[in-house]
Every structure is written in structure tokens, then in C-alpha cells.
Backbone as CSV, one residue per row, in Angstrom:
resi,resn,N_x,N_y,N_z,CA_x,CA_y,CA_z,C_x,C_y,C_z
1,MET,-24.814,-2.101,-17.197,-23.724,-2.576,-16.353,-22.784,-1.419,-16.026
2,THR,-22.462,-1.257,-14.767,-21.662,-0.112,-14.360,-20.182,-0.401,-14.482
3,GLU,-19.415,0.673,-14.570,-17.973,0.571,-14.635,-17.360,1.520,-13.631
4,ALA,-16.167,1.181,-13.158,-15.376,2.064,-12.323,-13.997,2.137,-12.929
5,VAL,-13.272,3.182,-12.660,-11.964,3.346,-13.275,-10.897,2.829,-12.350
6,GLY,-10.065,1.927,-12.846,-9.008,1.334,-12.053,-7.814,2.262,-11.951
7,ARG,-6.807,1.799,-11.180,-5.637,2.640,-10.938,-4.895,2.942,-12.218
8,ALA,-4.898,1.946,-13.130,-4.180,2.144,-14.387,-5.064,2.743,-15.463
9,GLY,-6.325,3.089,-15.111,-7.230,3.690,-16.072,-8.070,2.694,-16.830
10,ALA,-7.855,1.397,-16.614,-8.638,0.385,-17.325,-9.998,0.237,-16.667
11,PRO,-11.058,-0.007,-17.460,-12.392,-0.176,-16.874,-12.496,-1.479,-16.089
12,ILE,-13.139,-1.383,-14.931,-13.382,-2.557,-14.115,-14.851,-2.909,-14.283
13,ILE,-15.164,-3.999,-14.935,-16.540,-4.321,-15.277,-17.152,-5.191,-14.187
14,ALA,-18.432,-4.946,-13.921,-19.105,-5.655,-12.839,-19.028,-7.161,-13.021
15,ARG,-19.089,-7.618,-14.268,-19.021,-9.048,-14.501,-17.702,-9.618,-14.006
16,SER,-16.619,-8.845,-14.129,-15.321,-9.286,-13.637,-15.338,-9.421,-12.118
17,ALA,-15.980,-8.458,-11.436,-16.094,-8.534,-9.987,-16.896,-9.759,-9.583
18,GLU,-17.963,-10.051,-10.322,-18.774,-11.230,-10.028,-17.937,-12.498,-10.170
19,PHE,-17.168,-12.591,-11.243,-16.318,-13.766,-11.462,-15.322,-13.943,-10.329
20,TRP,-14.634,-12.846,-9.957,-13.630,-12.955,-8.899,-14.276,-13.208,-7.544
21,GLY,-15.517,-12.778,-7.369,-16.227,-13.113,-6.144,-16.419,-14.608,-6.024
22,TYR,-16.880,-15.228,-7.119,-17.049,-16.678,-7.101,-15.710,-17.378,-6.889
23,ALA,-14.671,-16.884,-7.566,-13.365,-17.534,-7.479,-12.757,-17.414,-6.081
24,MET,-12.767,-16.204,-5.520,-12.105,-15.985,-4.241,-12.863,-16.630,-3.090
25,TRP,-14.185,-16.455,-3.067,-14.949,-17.053,-1.970,-15.086,-18.552,-2.145
26,GLY,-15.021,-19.019,-3.398,-14.980,-20.458,-3.627,-13.705,-21.051,-3.056
27,LEU,-12.591,-20.336,-3.248,-11.313,-20.793,-2.707,-11.357,-20.815,-1.185
28,ALA,-11.934,-19.776,-0.584,-12.062,-19.746,0.869,-12.960,-20.882,1.350
29,GLY,-14.036,-21.156,0.587,-14.926,-22.252,0.952,-14.219,-23.594,0.915
30,VAL,-13.370,-23.780,-0.098,-12.589,-25.013,-0.189,-11.655,-25.139,1.004
31,ALA,-11.039,-24.008,1.387,-10.103,-24.019,2.515,-10.792,-24.436,3.810
32,ILE,-12.087,-24.134,3.925,-12.836,-24.512,5.120,-13.429,-25.915,4.969
33,ALA,-13.977,-26.221,3.781,-14.667,-27.492,3.585,-13.719,-28.684,3.582
34,VAL,-12.537,-28.525,2.971,-11.610,-29.659,2.863,-11.188,-30.194,4.234
35,PRO,-10.687,-29.346,5.153,-10.329,-29.892,6.468,-11.531,-30.409,7.248
36,GLU,-12.723,-29.791,7.050,-13.912,-30.292,7.732,-14.226,-31.714,7.262
37,LEU,-14.206,-31.939,5.938,-14.487,-33.260,5.389,-13.361,-34.237,5.720
38,ALA,-12.116,-33.741,5.670,-10.981,-34.609,5.996,-11.056,-35.071,7.445
39,SER,-11.575,-34.207,8.309,-11.717,-34.575,9.710,-12.740,-35.689,9.885
40,VAL,-13.825,-35.621,9.100,-14.855,-36.659,9.180,-14.273,-38.017,8.819
41,PHE,-13.403,-38.036,7.808,-12.807,-39.289,7.353,-11.426,-39.545,7.964
42,ARG,-11.080,-38.718,8.969,-9.814,-38.860,9.708,-8.605,-38.809,8.778
43,LEU,-8.631,-37.875,7.833,-7.535,-37.709,6.891,-6.827,-36.365,7.031
44,GLY,-7.407,-35.440,7.783,-6.871,-34.082,7.843,-5.644,-33.960,8.726
45,PRO,-4.589,-33.309,8.245,-3.375,-33.112,9.054,-3.446,-31.887,9.950
46,TRP,-4.557,-31.128,9.889,-4.673,-29.957,10.757,-6.120,-29.855,11.247
47,PRO,-6.365,-29.127,12.334,-7.722,-29.037,12.897,-8.668,-28.277,11.975
48,THR,-9.942,-28.592,12.087,-10.955,-27.872,11.335,-11.128,-26.469,11.923
49,ILE,-11.811,-25.597,11.184,-12.043,-24.246,11.689,-12.939,-24.276,12.922
50,SER,-13.902,-25.216,12.956,-14.776,-25.310,14.125,-14.010,-25.806,15.344
51,ALA,-13.136,-26.804,15.139,-12.322,-27.299,16.249,-11.360,-26.223,16.731
52,THR,-10.840,-25.434,15.802,-9.915,-24.356,16.169,-10.610,-23.304,17.024
53,ILE,-11.793,-22.875,16.589,-12.528,-21.882,17.363,-13.017,-22.482,18.680
54,GLY,-13.396,-23.768,18.646,-13.777,-24.444,19.881,-12.630,-24.487,20.870
55,HIS,-11.425,-24.736,20.371,-10.229,-24.750,21.225,-9.986,-23.373,21.824
56,LEU,-10.135,-22.344,20.995,-9.969,-20.977,21.502,-11.021,-20.647,22.561
57,ALA,-12.254,-21.128,22.342,-13.321,-20.848,23.295,-13.064,-21.512,24.636
58,VAL,-12.453,-22.694,24.599,-12.101,-23.368,25.851,-11.030,-22.586,26.589
59,GLN,-10.066,-22.053,25.833,-8.971,-21.290,26.435,-9.433,-19.910,26.899
60,HIS,-10.348,-19.313,26.141,-10.805,-17.946,26.436,-12.317,-17.879,26.244
61,ASN,-13.071,-17.708,27.311,-14.530,-17.704,27.243,-15.078,-16.587,26.353
62,TRP,-14.342,-15.465,26.246,-14.845,-14.338,25.474,-14.918,-14.637,23.975
63,VAL,-14.254,-15.721,23.530,-14.284,-16.063,22.112,-15.706,-16.403,21.675
64,ARG,-16.471,-17.103,22.525,-17.855,-17.427,22.173,-18.683,-16.155,22.014
65,LEU,-18.455,-15.193,22.889,-19.161,-13.923,22.771,-18.784,-13.219,21.477
66,LEU,-17.494,-13.299,21.117,-17.028,-12.666,19.883,-17.697,-13.292,18.661
67,VAL,-17.822,-14.612,18.651,-18.451,-15.302,17.519,-19.906,-14.872,17.379
68,VAL,-20.639,-14.819,18.495,-22.037,-14.380,18.457,-22.126,-12.929,17.984
69,PHE,-21.195,-12.092,18.451,-21.156,-10.691,18.031,-20.982,-10.592,16.512
70,VAL,-20.069,-11.379,15.970,-19.821,-11.366,14.528,-21.059,-11.825,13.766
71,ILE,-21.753,-12.845,14.287,-22.960,-13.338,13.629,-24.023,-12.245,13.545
72,VAL,-24.220,-11.525,14.644,-25.235,-10.465,14.679,-24.872,-9.346,13.704
73,VAL,-23.603,-8.932,13.688,-23.160,-7.872,12.786,-23.324,-8.303,11.329
74,LEU,-22.939,-9.554,11.031,-23.090,-10.062,9.665,-24.553,-10.050,9.242
75,ALA,-25.434,-10.505,10.128,-26.860,-10.524,9.800,-27.384,-9.111,9.574
76,TYR,-26.906,-8.165,10.377,-27.366,-6.779,10.293,-27.066,-6.183,8.921
77,TYR,-25.862,-6.456,8.407,-25.469,-5.893,7.124,-25.847,-6.786,5.941
78,ALA,-25.990,-8.099,6.188,-26.240,-9.017,5.088,-27.595,-8.778,4.454
79,VAL,-28.632,-8.577,5.271,-29.985,-8.413,4.743,-30.043,-7.219,3.794
80,ALA,-29.426,-6.116,4.215,-29.432,-4.919,3.362,-28.605,-5.128,2.096
81,GLN,-27.492,-5.844,2.202,-26.630,-6.033,1.038,-27.265,-6.949,0.008
82,LEU,-28.120,-7.861,0.459,-28.727,-8.807,-0.465,-29.886,-8.200,-1.248
83,ARG,-30.331,-7.008,-0.839,-31.419,-6.336,-1.547,-30.866,-5.460,-2.667
84,GLY,-31.585,-5.403,-3.766,-31.228,-4.488,-4.840,-30.140,-5.022,-5.756
85,ASP,-29.646,-4.154,-6.620,-28.639,-4.491,-7.616,-27.268,-4.588,-6.955
86,PRO,-26.623,-5.770,-6.994,-25.322,-5.914,-6.330,-24.183,-5.184,-7.032
87,THR,-24.416,-4.663,-8.243,-23.343,-3.981,-8.964,-23.243,-2.501,-8.622
88,GLU,-24.225,-1.973,-7.901,-24.285,-0.538,-7.657,-23.774,-0.156,-6.273
89,PRO,-22.958,0.918,-6.167,-22.647,1.476,-4.844,-23.947,1.944,-4.202
90,LYS,-24.009,1.886,-2.881,-25.252,2.276,-2.218,-24.968,2.717,-0.794
91,VAL,-25.992,3.289,-0.168,-25.921,3.664,1.237,-26.792,2.683,2.012
92,VAL,-26.192,1.973,2.968,-26.892,0.974,3.762,-26.774,1.346,5.224
93,ASN,-27.922,1.503,5.880,-27.930,1.843,7.300,-27.066,3.077,7.596
94,GLY,-27.136,4.044,6.678,-26.415,5.290,6.877,-24.946,5.247,6.491
95,ARG,-24.468,4.107,5.990,-23.057,3.988,5.612,-22.922,3.815,4.104
96,GLN,-21.922,4.469,3.541,-21.671,4.356,2.113,-20.926,3.054,1.826
97,LEU,-21.435,2.311,0.845,-20.809,1.052,0.448,-20.318,1.150,-0.990
98,THR,-19.161,0.581,-1.241,-18.642,0.510,-2.600,-19.485,-0.466,-3.416
99,ALA,-19.228,-0.534,-4.716,-19.939,-1.475,-5.575,-19.661,-2.914,-5.176
100,ASN,-18.549,-3.149,-4.495,-18.217,-4.493,-4.022,-18.704,-4.738,-2.600
101,GLY,-19.430,-3.766,-2.017,-20.107,-4.002,-0.761,-19.354,-3.670,0.507
102,ARG,-18.301,-2.841,0.418,-17.513,-2.522,1.613,-17.737,-1.066,2.031
103,VAL,-17.677,-0.849,3.336,-17.883,0.490,3.876,-16.733,1.397,3.456
104,THR,-17.064,2.594,2.974,-16.059,3.564,2.580,-16.489,4.951,3.049
105,THR,-15.607,5.910,2.904,-15.929,7.267,3.358,-16.469,8.139,2.241
106,ASP,-16.217,7.753,0.989,-16.682,8.568,-0.140,-16.801,7.679,-1.372
107,ILE,-18.029,7.302,-1.722,-18.241,6.403,-2.858,-17.671,6.974,-4.146
108,SER,-17.796,8.282,-4.320,-17.438,8.901,-5.598,-15.947,8.873,-5.885
109,SER,-15.105,8.693,-4.858,-13.657,8.760,-5.090,-12.962,7.420,-4.894
110,VAL,-13.717,6.322,-4.886,-13.113,5.002,-4.705,-12.324,4.612,-5.951
111,ARG,-11.120,4.110,-5.747,-10.285,3.619,-6.839,-9.865,2.185,-6.549
112,TYR,-9.696,1.406,-7.609,-9.321,0.005,-7.452,-7.811,-0.150,-7.288
113,VAL,-7.427,-1.069,-6.400,-6.017,-1.414,-6.275,-5.653,-2.311,-7.455
114,ASN,-4.380,-2.607,-7.594,-3.928,-3.445,-8.694,-4.534,-4.844,-8.581
115,PHE,-5.292,-5.241,-9.591,-5.972,-6.536,-9.544,-4.990,-7.690,-9.410
116,GLU,-4.054,-7.746,-10.344,-3.140,-8.876,-10.389,-2.318,-8.980,-9.107
117,GLY,-1.874,-7.826,-8.615,-1.047,-7.817,-7.411,-1.790,-8.345,-6.197
118,TYR,-3.047,-7.895,-6.008,-3.782,-8.340,-4.826,-4.173,-9.805,-4.925
119,LEU,-4.604,-10.229,-6.098,-4.967,-11.622,-6.272,-3.764,-12.529,-6.065
120,LEU,-2.611,-12.116,-6.562,-1.388,-12.903,-6.385,-1.016,-12.983,-4.912
121,ALA,-1.119,-11.854,-4.208,-0.806,-11.838,-2.784,-1.764,-12.731,-1.997
122,SER,-3.046,-12.725,-2.371,-4.045,-13.540,-1.675,-3.783,-15.027,-1.881
123,VAL,-3.542,-15.411,-3.128,-3.281,-16.824,-3.426,-1.978,-17.268,-2.772
124,ALA,-0.962,-16.385,-2.774,0.317,-16.726,-2.145,0.143,-16.924,-0.637
125,SER,-0.648,-16.055,-0.007,-0.871,-16.198,1.437,-1.637,-17.477,1.737
126,TYR,-2.562,-17.828,0.865,-3.321,-19.068,1.029,-2.384,-20.276,0.926
127,ALA,-1.491,-20.245,-0.062,-0.537,-21.340,-0.235,0.382,-21.466,0.978
128,VAL,0.836,-20.322,1.509,1.669,-20.332,2.711,0.898,-20.934,3.885
129,GLY,-0.356,-20.536,4.035,-1.181,-21.064,5.118,-1.355,-22.570,5.024
130,ILE,-1.618,-23.071,3.818,-1.757,-24.515,3.618,-0.458,-25.230,3.970
131,ALA,0.670,-24.682,3.493,1.964,-25.312,3.742,2.275,-25.380,5.233
132,VAL,2.036,-24.272,5.935,2.296,-24.243,7.383,1.369,-25.203,8.119
133,ALA,0.090,-25.219,7.726,-0.885,-26.085,8.396,-0.535,-27.558,8.206
134,VAL,-0.165,-27.936,6.979,0.191,-29.330,6.706,1.452,-29.721,7.457
135,ALA,2.486,-28.856,7.390,3.748,-29.163,8.062,3.567,-29.273,9.570
136,GLU,2.860,-28.322,10.156,2.642,-28.337,11.601,1.782,-29.528,12.011
137,GLY,0.786,-29.855,11.179,-0.079,-30.980,11.487,0.656,-32.307,11.471
138,ARG,1.626,-32.439,10.579,2.392,-33.687,10.495,3.409,-33.800,11.626
139,ILE,4.009,-32.677,11.991,5.032,-32.704,13.039,4.393,-32.755,14.427
140,HIS,3.353,-31.933,14.612,2.667,-31.858,15.909,1.168,-32.036,15.675
141,PRO,0.688,-33.290,15.631,-0.714,-33.553,15.301,-1.722,-32.866,16.223
142,ASP,-1.324,-32.591,17.457,-2.251,-31.976,18.407,-2.133,-30.454,18.461
143,SER,-1.284,-29.891,17.603,-1.060,-28.446,17.619,-2.126,-27.714,16.811
144,TYR,-2.478,-26.513,17.260,-3.430,-25.665,16.546,-2.727,-24.512,15.831
145,LEU,-1.398,-24.469,15.901,-0.653,-23.363,15.308,-0.897,-23.251,13.808
146,GLY,-0.813,-24.377,13.107,-1.020,-24.355,11.664,-2.406,-23.870,11.288
147,ALA,-3.407,-24.286,12.057,-4.781,-23.845,11.795,-4.929,-22.353,12.040
148,TYR,-4.283,-21.839,13.095,-4.337,-20.401,13.355,-3.757,-19.630,12.180
149,VAL,-2.645,-20.125,11.638,-2.002,-19.447,10.514,-2.892,-19.493,9.276
150,LEU,-3.404,-20.682,8.940,-4.212,-20.841,7.727,-5.480,-19.993,7.788
151,TYR,-6.272,-20.179,8.820,-7.543,-19.452,8.900,-7.325,-17.968,9.170
152,GLY,-6.241,-17.655,9.882,-5.920,-16.246,10.124,-5.564,-15.524,8.835
153,LEU,-4.801,-16.174,7.951,-4.427,-15.560,6.682,-5.645,-15.387,5.775
154,ILE,-6.552,-16.353,5.792,-7.779,-16.216,4.995,-8.580,-15.022,5.484
155,ALA,-8.765,-14.923,6.806,-9.501,-13.791,7.362,-8.816,-12.469,7.032
156,LEU,-7.485,-12.473,7.083,-6.725,-11.250,6.819,-6.894,-10.777,5.383
157,MET,-6.655,-11.673,4.418,-6.638,-11.278,3.015,-8.034,-11.210,2.390
158,TRP,-8.988,-11.960,2.937,-10.324,-11.967,2.354,-11.256,-10.959,3.014
159,ILE,-11.004,-10.614,4.293,-11.938,-9.762,5.022,-11.277,-8.501,5.570
160,VAL,-10.208,-8.657,6.369,-9.640,-7.528,7.104,-8.999,-6.506,6.159
161,VAL,-8.054,-6.936,5.342,-7.347,-6.001,4.453,-8.302,-5.318,3.476
162,PRO,-9.217,-6.057,2.795,-10.158,-5.362,1.903,-11.007,-4.324,2.624
163,SER,-11.427,-4.635,3.861,-12.259,-3.690,4.615,-11.473,-2.437,4.986
164,VAL,-10.216,-2.619,5.386,-9.374,-1.475,5.752,-9.078,-0.619,4.522
165,LEU,-8.757,-1.266,3.401,-8.483,-0.520,2.172,-9.701,0.306,1.745
166,ALA,-10.898,-0.275,1.889,-12.111,0.433,1.487,-12.321,1.703,2.300
167,LEU,-11.930,1.673,3.572,-12.050,2.867,4.406,-11.193,4.005,3.862
168,PHE,-10.106,3.634,3.173,-9.224,4.626,2.554,-9.519,4.777,1.061
169,ARG,-10.754,4.404,0.676,-11.248,4.569,-0.689,-10.424,3.793,-1.714
170,ARG,-10.013,2.601,-1.317,-9.336,1.689,-2.235,-10.101,0.379,-2.242
171,GLU,-10.360,-0.161,-3.431,-11.192,-1.354,-3.557,-10.401,-2.517,-4.132
172,VAL,-10.597,-3.712,-3.563,-9.945,-4.918,-4.082,-10.810,-5.493,-5.207
173,PRO,-10.298,-6.468,-5.972,-11.004,-6.924,-7.173,-12.275,-7.722,-6.926
174,PHE,-12.500,-8.232,-5.729,-13.639,-9.121,-5.528,-14.614,-8.547,-4.494
175,PRO,-15.909,-8.847,-4.632,-16.906,-8.322,-3.698,-16.917,-9.082,-2.377
176,THR,-17.664,-8.555,-1.420,-17.839,-9.240,-0.148,-18.601,-10.546,-0.378
177,LEU,-18.605,-11.398,0.641,-19.307,-12.678,0.522,-20.783,-12.467,0.224
178,PHE,-21.430,-11.538,0.945,-22.864,-11.358,0.745,-23.169,-10.660,-0.578
179,ARG,-22.279,-9.804,-1.038,-22.479,-9.206,-2.363,-22.324,-10.289,-3.439
180,THR,-21.401,-11.230,-3.223,-21.235,-12.346,-4.150,-22.481,-13.221,-4.167
181,ILE,-23.055,-13.476,-2.984,-24.299,-14.247,-2.927,-25.423,-13.488,-3.630
182,GLY,-25.392,-12.148,-3.564,-26.362,-11.341,-4.282,-26.272,-11.560,-5.789
183,TYR,-25.042,-11.643,-6.314,-24.865,-11.973,-7.735,-25.444,-13.352,-8.034
184,LEU,-25.113,-14.307,-7.168,-25.561,-15.684,-7.383,-27.077,-15.789,-7.332
185,GLU,-27.703,-14.996,-6.470,-29.148,-15.024,-6.325,-29.834,-14.632,-7.627
186,ARG,-29.238,-13.703,-8.380,-29.838,-13.286,-9.646,-29.735,-14.371,-10.699
187,ARG,-28.721,-15.236,-10.586,-28.505,-16.277,-11.591,-29.135,-17.612,-11.190
188,ALA,-29.069,-17.950,-9.912,-29.588,-19.243,-9.433,-30.099,-19.068,-8.010
189,HIS,-31.322,-18.578,-7.895,-31.881,-18.257,-6.576,-31.867,-19.447,-5.609
190,PRO,-32.274,-20.663,-6.031,-32.263,-21.796,-5.095,-30.861,-22.108,-4.563
191,VAL,-29.855,-21.983,-5.430,-28.481,-22.250,-4.996,-28.051,-21.233,-3.945
192,ALA,-28.391,-19.962,-4.166,-28.046,-18.920,-3.202,-28.747,-19.159,-1.869
193,ALA,-30.010,-19.615,-1.911,-30.757,-19.890,-0.681,-30.121,-21.024,0.102
194,VAL,-29.730,-22.085,-0.597,-29.071,-23.220,0.063,-27.733,-22.786,0.654
195,LEU,-26.991,-21.965,-0.096,-25.696,-21.486,0.388,-25.851,-20.656,1.654
196,LEU,-26.858,-19.791,1.690,-27.117,-18.990,2.885,-27.494,-19.879,4.072
197,ALA,-28.303,-20.906,3.813,-28.692,-21.829,4.887,-27.466,-22.552,5.443
198,LEU,-26.587,-23.007,4.568,-25.365,-23.685,5.011,-24.465,-22.734,5.794
199,LEU,-24.421,-21.474,5.375,-23.612,-20.484,6.078,-24.143,-20.251,7.489
200,VAL,-25.462,-20.181,7.619,-26.060,-20.007,8.949,-25.751,-21.202,9.834
201,ILE,-25.843,-22.414,9.271,-25.516,-23.622,10.036,-24.069,-23.584,10.501
202,LEU,-23.156,-23.160,9.597,-21.748,-23.070,9.963,-21.538,-22.079,11.095
203,LEU,-22.178,-20.902,11.010,-22.008,-19.892,12.048,-22.557,-20.372,13.390
204,LEU,-23.692,-21.067,13.377,-24.238,-21.616,14.610,-23.324,-22.709,15.165
205,HIS,-22.763,-23.488,14.267,-21.818,-24.535,14.674,-20.597,-23.922,15.354
206,LEU,-20.114,-22.814,14.809,-18.957,-22.147,15.393,-19.295,-21.517,16.741
207,ALA,-20.496,-20.958,16.831,-20.884,-20.274,18.068,-21.172,-21.249,19.202
208,PHE,-21.754,-22.407,18.857,-22.186,-23.360,19.885,-21.480,-24.705,19.744
209,TYR,-20.251,-24.663,19.280,-19.460,-25.865,19.088,-19.472,-26.711,20.368
210,PRO,-19.696,-28.038,20.286,-19.716,-28.897,19.087,-21.097,-29.143,18.476
211,TRP,-22.098,-28.255,18.734,-23.401,-28.433,18.107,-23.255,-28.621,16.601
212,PRO,-24.017,-29.521,15.959,-25.182,-30.247,16.472,-24.858,-31.516,17.248
213,THR,-23.563,-31.860,17.373,-23.210,-32.980,18.231,-23.441,-32.603,19.682
214,ILE,-24.105,-33.426,20.412,-24.408,-33.164,21.815,-23.401,-33.900,22.678
215,ALA,-22.620,-33.124,23.435,-21.613,-33.740,24.300,-22.284,-34.565,25.377
216,SER,-21.790,-35.778,25.595,-22.377,-36.649,26.615,-21.732,-36.410,27.969
């Protein structure tokens, strides 16, 4: 099992990264699944992520192109990330990746940011997003503002900020989604396969919303 040295000099063990991967992406999954299920039972106070992206696509046609672009890029990097040992830094398609699966400029000089601080900031932003989404949904049921805030904060703290930090050779405590699935694949291959299938369905749903519902 590999180790990296954190900012305070404490060892960062791969098992810890695996745990935080499950915790952080599980939290993001809940943030997406709860409003989706609440919408089915007409209990949700804010729009689902698919309805939000569908609304954006109606307002701006280029959003559909952006979603397809993201799907292709994810597929391009996901296949390579799912191969091999998820605990090891590696070079994928000519790019250096940290042990947590993010593109960096120099694997050998990557240092971890403060674990507690980043996790606290992520959970706090999630709580703020939920609060804004619920409040906006109750006051303005037809508004998408709360959904933009909630899903935007998740994208920011789970994807954008970690990716930007990695470019400057700083690593957050949890791995990318596909690196996390790589951990899961070693422990429960069927579960990882089902999770990947559900993820593909979600991405297709977002790209071709309202598929699989056929508009009459």
C-alpha cells in the first residue's frame, strides 16, 4: 500500500483515500438521487438535475452539445483510469495523474491539502446548497435558482476545485469518481459494474432529456 506525505507531514494512506471516495461520492449521489426520487413521488421542493439541465438546454441549445462533450471526455479518461491499481500515480494518455486520479504537472511533487479543512468546506457548501434549494423551492416552486446553486456547488467542490488544485500539484483527500469505482471494482466487481451502468444511463438521460420518456 502506497503512502504520500501530507502538508503536515502525516502519512496519507490509500485506504483513507478509498474511504473518503466512498463517502464524498456517496454524498454527491444522495444529492442527485434524493431530488430525482422525490420528483417521482411529487415530494421534491426543487427541480431534479435532469430537469435543470433540460431547462438549460431549452434556454440554450449549446448545453446539449456540452453534455455530450462531457460524456465523451469522461469515457476517454474513465477506461484508462479503471485499469490497473487505483492507488498508484500513473501516466494516462500522455498525462500525469495523481494517486487520486487527477491530472497534474509533476507526480513526484504532489502534496495534499488539509484534509479536515477541505472536507469541512465541501460539506458546508453542500449544506448551503441544500438550504438554498429548499428555500427557493418553497418560495418559488417553478424557479431553477436553487437547483443551479445546489448542483453548481457540488460540481465546484467535487470536480472543479480538486482538478484545479491538482494542476498546481495539490491533492484533495478523495479520489475522482472513476478512481473510486476502481477501488470498488476490486472489492465488489458486480456492484461496480451496476454502478457504471447506472452512471451511463444517467449521462444519456441528461444528454437526451427527457429520454427514456418519449415526449408525445
